[in-house]
C-alpha positions as CSV (number, residue, x, y, z in Angstrom):
1,X,70.4,165.5,116.4
2,X,68.4,162.5,115.2
3,X,69.7,162.9,111.6
4,X,73.2,163.2,112.9
5,X,72.8,160.0,114.9
6,X,71.4,158.3,111.8
7,X,74.4,159.4,109.7
8,X,76.9,158.3,112.4
9,X,75.3,154.8,112.5
10,X,75.1,154.6,108.7
11,X,78.8,155.4,108.4
12,X,79.7,152.9,111.1
13,X,77.6,150.2,109.3
14,X,78.5,150.8,105.6
15,X,81.7,152.9,105.8
16,X,84.2,150.1,106.5
17,X,83.1,148.4,103.3
18,X,84.2,151.4,101.3
19,X,87.3,151.9,103.4
20,X,88.3,148.2,102.8
21,X,87.9,148.6,99.0
22,X,89.8,151.8,98.8
23,X,92.6,150.9,101.2
24,X,93.4,147.5,99.7
25,X,94.7,146.5,96.2
26,X,91.0,145.8,95.2
27,X,90.6,149.4,94.0
28,X,93.9,149.3,92.1
29,X,92.8,146.1,90.2
30,X,89.3,147.5,89.6
31,X,87.4,144.6,91.2
32,X,84.2,146.6,91.7
33,X,82.4,144.6,89.1
34,X,83.2,141.3,90.9
35,X,81.9,142.8,94.1
36,X,78.7,143.9,92.4
37,X,78.2,140.4,90.9
38,X,78.7,138.8,94.3
39,X,76.2,141.2,95.8
40,X,73.6,140.2,93.2
41,X,74.3,136.5,93.9
42,X,73.8,137.2,97.6
43,X,70.4,138.7,96.8
44,X,69.5,135.6,94.9
45,X,70.5,133.3,97.6
46,X,68.7,135.4,100.2
47,X,65.5,135.0,98.1
48,X,66.0,131.2,98.0
49,X,66.6,131.2,101.8
50,X,63.4,133.2,102.4
51,X,61.3,130.8,100.3
52,X,62.8,127.8,102.2
53,X,62.3,129.4,105.6
54,X,58.7,130.3,104.7
55,X,58.1,126.7,103.4
56,X,59.8,124.6,106.1
57,X,59.7,126.6,109.3
58,X,56.6,127.1,111.4
59,X,55.8,130.5,113.0
60,X,56.7,130.4,116.6
61,X,54.4,132.0,119.1
62,X,57.3,132.9,121.5
63,X,61.0,133.6,121.2
64,X,62.2,130.4,122.9
65,X,65.0,128.3,121.4
66,X,63.7,125.3,119.4
67,X,66.6,122.9,118.5
68,X,64.7,121.3,115.6
69,X,63.8,124.7,114.1
70,X,67.3,126.0,114.6
71,X,68.8,122.9,112.9
72,X,66.6,123.5,109.9
73,X,67.7,127.1,109.9
74,X,71.3,126.0,110.0
75,X,70.8,123.6,107.1
76,X,69.0,126.3,105.0
77,X,71.8,128.7,105.9
78,X,74.2,126.5,103.8
79,X,72.4,128.0,100.8
80,X,74.9,130.8,101.4
81,X,77.8,128.4,100.9
82,X,76.2,127.3,97.6
83,X,75.9,131.0,96.6
84,X,79.6,131.6,97.5
85,X,80.6,128.6,95.5
86,X,78.7,130.0,92.4
87,X,80.2,133.5,93.0
88,X,83.8,132.2,93.3
89,X,83.8,129.5,90.5
90,X,81.0,130.3,88.0
91,X,81.0,134.0,87.6
92,X,83.2,135.6,85.0
93,X,85.9,137.7,86.6
94,X,88.6,139.9,85.2
95,X,92.1,138.5,85.2
96,X,92.7,139.0,88.9
97,X,94.6,136.9,91.4
98,X,92.9,134.4,93.7
99,X,93.6,136.5,96.8
100,X,91.9,139.5,95.2
101,X,89.0,137.5,93.9
102,X,87.9,136.1,97.3
103,X,88.3,139.5,98.9
104,X,86.1,141.2,96.2
105,X,83.5,138.4,96.5
106,X,83.5,138.6,100.3
107,X,83.2,142.4,100.3
108,X,80.2,142.4,97.9
109,X,78.6,139.6,99.9
110,X,78.9,141.5,103.2
111,X,77.8,144.8,101.8
112,X,74.6,143.2,100.3
113,X,73.9,141.6,103.6
114,X,74.2,144.9,105.5
115,X,72.0,146.7,103.0
116,X,69.3,144.0,103.1
117,X,69.2,143.4,106.8
118,X,70.3,146.7,108.4
119,X,69.4,149.6,106.1
120,X,65.7,149.6,106.7
121,X,65.9,149.2,110.6
122,X,68.5,151.9,110.6
123,X,66.4,154.3,108.6
124,X,63.3,153.8,110.7
125,X,64.9,153.5,114.1
126,X,68.1,155.6,114.2
127,X,66.1,158.7,113.4
128,X,63.9,158.3,116.5
129,X,63.7,160.9,119.2
130,X,65.2,158.6,121.8
131,X,68.9,157.7,121.7
132,X,69.7,154.0,121.8
133,X,72.9,152.0,121.5
134,X,71.2,149.3,119.5
135,X,72.0,150.8,116.1
136,X,75.6,151.5,117.0
137,X,75.9,147.8,118.0
138,X,74.3,146.9,114.7
139,X,77.1,148.8,113.0
140,X,79.7,147.0,114.9
141,X,77.9,143.7,114.1
142,X,78.1,144.7,110.4
143,X,81.8,145.1,110.7
144,X,82.1,141.6,112.3
145,X,80.0,140.2,109.5
146,X,82.3,141.9,106.9
147,X,85.3,140.1,108.4
148,X,83.4,136.8,108.6
149,X,82.2,137.0,105.0
150,X,85.8,137.7,103.7
151,X,87.1,134.8,105.9
152,X,84.4,132.4,104.5
153,X,85.2,133.5,101.0
154,X,88.9,132.9,101.7
155,X,88.2,129.4,103.0
156,X,85.9,128.7,100.1
157,X,88.6,129.7,97.6
158,X,91.0,127.3,99.3
159,X,88.4,124.5,99.1
160,X,87.2,125.1,95.5
161,X,90.0,126.9,93.8
162,X,93.3,125.8,95.4
163,X,94.0,122.2,94.2
164,X,97.5,121.6,95.6
165,X,96.9,122.4,99.2
166,X,98.7,120.5,102.0
167,X,96.6,117.5,103.0
168,X,97.2,118.1,106.7
169,X,95.4,121.5,106.4
170,X,92.3,120.2,104.6
171,X,90.4,119.1,107.8
172,X,91.2,122.5,109.5
173,X,90.0,124.4,106.4
174,X,86.7,122.5,106.3
175,X,86.2,122.8,110.1
176,X,86.7,126.6,110.0
177,X,84.4,127.0,107.0
178,X,81.6,125.1,108.9
179,X,82.1,127.3,112.0
180,X,81.9,130.5,110.0
181,X,78.9,129.2,107.9
182,X,77.0,128.3,111.0
183,X,77.7,131.5,112.9
184,X,74.1,132.8,112.5
185,X,72.8,129.6,114.3
186,X,75.5,129.9,116.9
187,X,74.6,133.5,117.7
188,X,70.9,132.6,117.7
189,X,71.5,129.9,120.3
190,X,73.5,132.3,122.5
191,X,70.7,134.9,122.3
192,X,67.6,132.7,122.5
193,X,69.0,129.5,124.2
194,X,71.4,131.0,126.7
195,X,69.7,134.4,127.1
196,X,72.7,136.5,126.1
197,X,71.9,140.2,125.6
198,X,72.7,141.9,122.3
199,X,75.9,143.7,123.4
200,X,77.4,140.4,124.7
201,X,76.4,138.6,121.4
202,X,78.0,141.4,119.3
203,X,81.2,141.2,121.4
204,X,81.3,137.4,120.8
205,X,80.8,138.0,117.0
206,X,83.5,140.6,116.9
207,X,86.0,138.4,118.8
208,X,85.1,135.3,116.7
209,X,85.5,137.3,113.5
210,X,89.0,138.4,114.4
211,X,90.0,134.9,115.4
212,X,88.6,133.4,112.2
213,X,90.3,136.1,110.1
214,X,93.6,135.3,111.7
215,X,93.2,131.6,111.2
216,X,92.0,132.1,107.6
217,X,95.0,134.3,106.8
218,X,97.4,131.8,108.2
219,X,95.8,129.0,106.3
220,X,95.8,131.0,103.0
221,X,99.4,131.9,103.5
222,X,100.3,128.2,104.2
223,X,98.5,127.0,101.1
224,X,100.3,129.6,99.0
225,X,103.7,128.2,99.9
226,X,105.1,125.8,97.3
227,X,104.9,122.2,98.4
228,X,108.2,120.5,99.1
């Protein structure tokens, strides 16, 4: 029963990444190499973030919300934005369209994040004798993170790769990118500052990811239209 629960949670956590790749044109254009490169870039940025966190943040004796520490975490979190910039603009890709490139990068980014942050807790905890909803919620959170990562990659591609975008949309694109990039700090505030329980935080992440995906899709479609 415990192994069955582990496999269920693992499929919920990592399965949507494979489904997204196979159900979209990404598989037809063979963008797996781009996703793997993006995953490696994520691992590099995660190492840089870990060094920065260990250097600049103090170890807290309690789990209370510290605005100064959280601000530092948010600033360090923008290392992810630098990593996405490198993945979108500096890596060598196959001759694929811009809309396929950002999806492949976002997919690889989200998969590496799930493996790094959720595989070990899932392997240790989901095989326990006592059933808990926490790992199912972690799988749902991984799905929300997948949508947010692809949305951030889409917004980043508009910022760095799309030169002739409408000027009226530029502030909206940057504002949405900041919101998505600071989502870990926002959820940390909800959890530690406002005392939200994990299911409520996951629900917020899921709702926000869907909203940002819809906005990013509309922005990308608007920027694809030829200017008058």
